[in-house]
N, C-alpha and C positions, 0 to 999 in steps of 0.2 A: 439281154436274154433271160429276163426274169421268169418267162414262161417255159424256159428250157428247150424251145424248139428253134430250128434254123434251117435254111436252105443252102446247099453248097453252090459255089459259083457255076453258072450255066446249067443248073439242075432245077427241076420243078418239084422234086420230091422233098418232103419235109423229114427232118431228123430230130431226135430228142437227144439232149446232151446234159451230162451232170459231171461237175468237177469232183474228183475223189479227194477227200481230206488227206493231208500228209500222214496222219497217224495210222491210217489203215491201208495205205497204198500197197504195201508189201503183202498184206493179207489178201488183197484183191488182185493179185497177179502183177504188181508193180505198175498198175495203170494209173495215169494221172488224170484221165478223163474217160468217161463212159459214153459211147455214142451208138445209137441204133436207128435204123431206118424205120419210119412210120408207114412206108409204102402207100402214100397218098400225096396228091398235089393240092388237096384242099386244106386250107388252114384250119377251118372249123372242125373238120374231121381229125386233123392232126392233134388238135388241142384235147380231143377226147381220148385218142389212142395213146397219148403220152402218159396218161395218169397211171395205169397199172404198171407200166415199165418203170416210171419214177418211184412208185411205191415199192416195187421189188428191189430196186437199187438202194433205196434208203433203208429198207429192211436188212439188206446185205451189209451195209455200212454199220448199222446198229448192232447186228449180230457179231461182226468182227470186233467191234468195240467191247461188246459184252464178254466175248472170249478173252480179250486182253484184261478186262477188269476182273474176271473170275480168277485169272491166273496171278493177278496182282504183281508181286515182286519176285515171282518164280524165276524170271529170266535174269534178274539182277543177282539173285542168290546162286543161280547156275554159273554165272560168270565169276562170281566171287569164289566159289568152290574150285572152278577150273583154274583160276589164276593162282590160288594157293597150291594146288597140285603141281602146276608148272613151275612155280617158284621152288618147290621141294625138289623136283626133278633137276632143275638148274643147279641148285646148291649141291646136290649129290654128284652130278656129273662133273662140276668144277673141282670138287674135292678129289675125285678120282684122277682127273687130269693133272693136278698139281702134286699128287702123292707120288713120291719117288718109288721106283720099282724095287721090290724086295729081292735083292740079289741072292739072298740065302735060299729062296724057294726055287725048286727045279723049274726050268723053262716050260715044261709041260703043264705046270699048275698055274702059270701066269696067263692072264687074258691076252689075246692078240692086241697089239698096240692099235688104239683107235678103232676097235672093231665096231663101235657104235656108229662110225662114219658110214659104214656100208648100209646101215638101216635107213639113212636119209634117202638113199637111192630107192629103197623099197617104198618109202613114203611118197616119193615123186611118182613112181609107177602107179601107186594106188590113187593118187590125186588125178592123174590123167584118166585112169579107168573110170573114175567117178564123174568125169567131165569138168573137173576143177582145173582147167588148163591155165588160168591166170595165176593161181597159187603155185601150180607145178612149175610154171615158167620162172616165177620169182625165185623159187627155191633152187632151180637148176642154175640160174645165173649166179647165185651166191656160192653154190658148191663148186662151180666151174673154176673159179679163180684159186680154189684151194687144192684142186686135184694135182697140179704139178708139184705141190709141196710134199705130197705123200711119197714121191719117189726119193726125195732127199731127206725126208723125215720132217713132218709138220711140228712146229714148236707148240708147247702148251698154250702160249698166248694166242697163237693163230687158231688153235683148236677151240679155245674158249670163245673167241670171237665168232667162229663158225656156229658153235652150239647156240650162242645167244641169238644170232641171226635166224637160225632154224626155229627156235622157240618163239621168236617175234612173229614169224610167218604163221606158225601154228596158232598163236593167240588171235591173230587176225582171222584165221580160218574158223576158229571157235566162235568168234563174234559174228561172223557171217552166217554160220549155221544157226546160231541162236536167233539172229534177226529174221532168218527165213522161217524157223519153227514157230516163233511167237508173233510174226507179222509186225515187227518193230518199224517205227518211223525212222527217217534218216537221222534225226537227233538222238533217238533212242539207240540206234545202231552205233553211233559215235560214243554214246555213254557206255554201251556194252564193251566196246574196244578199250575204253579207258579203265573200266573195272577189271577186265581180265589182265591188263598190263600192270595195274596197281590195285590188287584186291583190297588193300587196307583202306581205300577211299570209300568203300561201301560197308556199312554195318547192317547185317541182315535184320529186317524188322521182324517183330514177333508175329508168328502165324496166328496168334490169338488176337484178332483185330477188335476194335471197339464195337463195330457193328455185330460181330459174332457174339460178343459178351452181352449186348443188348438183347439179341434174339434168345440167348440162353436164359437171360433174366426173365423174359416173358414166359419161357417154359417153366421156370422155377415157381411161378405163381400158381401153376397147376399141380405142383408137387409138394411145396412147403407152405403151410398155413401162416407161419410167422413172418411178417414183413421185416422184422429186425434180423432174423436168421438169413433171409434172402439177401438183404443188403450186405451183411457181413460176408456171406458166400461170394457175392459179386466183387466186393472190395478186395478179397484175397486174390482172386483170379486177375483182377486189374493190376495188382501189385506184382504178380508173377509175370504178366505180359510186359509191364514197364521194365522189369529187370532184364528180360530177354532182349528188349530193344536197346537198353542202355549198354548192355554187355556185347551186343552184336552177336549173340549166341543162339544156336538152334535149340529147339525144344527136344531135349534128350534127357536120359536118366542122369548123366553127368552134370548137365546144366542145372537141373532141379536140385541135385545134391549140393551144388555150389550155392544155390539160392538159399536152401535150408541152413547151410553153414553160416550164412551172413545174417540170419535172423537172431534176434536176442531173446526170443521167447523160450519158454520151457517146453518140455515134451508134448504137452497137450496142444500148445500153440502150433507146433510143427505138424502134429497129427491133423489139426484143423486145415492147415494149408494143403496137405496131401488129400484130405477129404474133398475140399472144394475143387482142387485141380483134377482129381479123378472123376468127379461128377461132371465137370465141364468136358473132359476128354471123352467120356462115354456118350454125352449128348452130341458133341461135334462129330465123332466118328459115325454116329447113327443118322444125324440130320443135316450135316453140312457137306455137300458133295465135294467141294474143293479140299476141305480138311481131310475127308475120307480118302480122296485120291492121293493126297500127299503122305498120309501116315498109315494107310492100310498095310497090315503085315508087321508093323513096328510095335513092340511092347509098350504098354502104357508107362510113360516116364515117371508117374507118381506112385508106382507099385515097387515093393521090394526094398524100401529104404530102412536101414537099421537106425533107430532113434535111441537117445540116451536112456539107460535103465537104472543108472546109479548117479549119485552126485547131485549138485545143485541144478543141473540142466534138466533133471527129471521134473522139477517143479513140485509145488505143494498145493494141497487143496485148501478150501476155506476151513477155518478153525472153529469148532463148536464152542459156544459159551458154556460155562458151568451153569447149573441151576441157579445158584446164588447171583451170578452176574446178570442173568436174564431178569431176575427179581429186582436187582438194583437199577437196571436200565428202565424198567417199568416205573419204579418209584421216582426217578429223575424226570421222566417224561410227564408224570402226573403233577409233580411239584412245579414243573416249568409251564404248566397250563396247556400241554400238548395232549389233550384228551384223545383225539383220534389216533395219535401215535401210541399212546398207552393202551388203548383198546386193541390196536393191531398187534402189539407185543403179546397181550393175553391170548388173543385168537390164534396167533401163530404157535405159541408155546403149547396150547392144549389140543392142537390139531395136527401140527407138523406140515401144514399146507404151504405151498409156494406162495410168494407174494401176489402174483397175478391170478392165481387160483382163488385166493381170498377176495381179490378185487372184483371178481365176476360172480360172486354168490348173490342170489336173489331170494326173497322170501318164498317164492314158489318152488325153490329147490329144496325146501325143508321136508324132512321125513318125520312123520308124527306117529305116536303110539295110538293104541285103541282109545285112549281118553282125550286125544287131541293135544297132548304135550309134545313139543319138539324133542326128538331124540337123535337127530342127525341131519345131514344135508348131502345133496348130490353135487359133485363137481363134474360139470358137463363139458368144460373146455380145459385142456391141459397141454403141455409141451410134448407129452408122450401118450401113447394109448393106455399105458398102465396108470397114468394120472387120472383118467376118467374113472371115478369111483364113488362109493358112498362112505362118508366119514361120520363116525358116531360123535355125539356131543358129550364132553365131560360134564359131570354134574355141576362143576364150578363155573362152567361156561354158559349154562342155560339162561341165566338171568341176563347176562350181557347180550346173548344171541337174540333174545326176545326184544331187548331195547333197540338193537341195531335194525331188526326187522321193522320195528315201528317207525324208524327214521327213513326207510327206504324211499318213500315218495319224494322226499327232499333230495335224494341222491340218484335221481334218474332210475329208480327201481332197484338199486343195489344196496347192500348192507353198508358199504363204505363210500364216502364221497369220492368221485373221480376227478382227475386233473387232465390237463392237455398234454399229450405226448404224440409225436408223429407216428409212432408205431402202435398207438392205441392202448398203451399200457396205462391202466387207470390209476394205479397207486404209485406212479413214479415220484410224485410229490412227497408221499410219505416215506418212500425209500430214501430220498434226499434228507428228510428230517432225521431219519434213523442214522444216516451216515454222519450227520453233524453231531448227533447225540453221542454216538460211540467214539467219535474222534475226541470230543471234549472229555470223555471218560478214559482217554488214553489207550484205546484198543488199537490193534494193528490193522493194516489193510486187508489182512486175511480174515478179519471179523466183519461180516456183513449181515443183512437180515436173513440171508439163507443159512447163516450159522445157527439161528434159532431153530430152524428145521432139523439141523444136525443135533442140537441139544435134545429136542423131543425124541428123535430116534435113539439117541444114546440112553436117555432116561427110561424109555420103554424097554430097551434091550436089557438094561441093568435091573429092571424090575421083573425080569423073567419072561418077557414076551418073546416068543420064538419066531423063527423065520417062516413058519407056516401061517403067521398072522401079521407080523410087523410090516412086510412090504405092501400088504393090501390096505393098511391104514394110511401110510405116507405116500403111496402111489409109485412104488418102485417095481421094476420087473423082478420076478422071483427067479433067482439064478439056479434054483433046484430043477433039474430036468424033470423029475417025477411030478413035482407040484405044478410046474408051468405047462406041462404037456398033458398030464392025465387028470389033474384036479381042476374043478370049476372054481376053486378059491374058497376061502374060509367064509363062514356065515357072518351076517351083520351082528348077531348076538355075540359071537366070538370077539369081534372087533370092539363091540361095546364094553364087554367085560375087560378087555385089555387096556382100553384108553383110561379106565378109571384108576389104573395103577399110577398114573402121573400125579405128582404132588408139587405144586407151585404155591407160594404164598404171595399173592398179589394184593393184599390188604393195603389200603392207602394210609 
């Protein structure tokens, strides 16, 4: 029956037939096979008429599977939660049944003995009204053998047995309802029964699926220019998702609090986890229908966390070098034949620029005075908007700057030679050289090339350069409301006058 048509015995009419896969039978009305008359006795005509019918049936099967796929593990989670609630009810009921009556309390304040028993009859009535005669009959049979005991006083042991049998039927009822609601296959229905009876056998999977993370990562490409930042963002959310899966825990404020408590990082590290998680949450609520349906109305679990403000957990920032320490590092680089590294230290100290800002400077970024002399350069790419700026040249940097510009053709058009890095960071190789140099010089892990930038900022501040100029030189946001909102920023002449206050001795 490869062509899906057949004739019934003693009939000339052709029919089309399609077997329904087990996994979607419940969703398609518990049918095992779909059959429809083609209303023709001609085989050639039947072959044509079958096509749109088969196409519709296959589309219905695909749609039923899509619905199940979109809901993922929802039904398993529902059974898990229902099983836990029933376990709690069972424990509470048994405790009440075995707890001795407090003879000191007035009889009027004591609950009627086994008053819960009457509620079972209410449940039986409701089951019959809903057409669930099978479950109603099973429950009636179980209750029947205990009714005579009530006249003589049912023992706690018998009461417990009845209660357990009652919950067992209710669990089967729960599994049947879930199977109907989600269109489960017979095998999935049996799994639902097993989970509701023993909820510990199932650990809820993270609602943050790998496919969702990949879709979010594509979205990040349109939002964050730095590939390294995007990858770090993604790695944090993947770690959160892995934690939810391993813990078998839902995505809630309490769970995220527990996750943060298990991290060894300082305050900034925890803030970064919350930042990444919050960004994913906002994207998922907005663009993922399944996630939105599951969590709409719930507060973002990454909001409202109180992080450490005192002690070691707060963490520490990079430590600036002193002016003398920067000069000594330059001297060691020069004596060690690391000319490019020595030039980098000089350039960083006299500009306060970030490593990758320096790595992307080209001769065409130069700012000239009226006589054609270089007096500064433009930074056109930076990690922040404030980082895009014009930086004046210190008089002691002009000769080196001209030399580096003359070497640009050999460096792909940049002042400094670039290396290979998967994130496109050109000066990663010089950063590693600097790391080796400062380690040999017995500096701590809190001393990095970025520390030179802090040295420059410190020296400018101590030389009397105020906040109305300093942030515009090093490319920081100005925290002053008045200046950031109402001022267009300081002039290049102001920055040029301020940068000349730096004093470093880089003589070899």
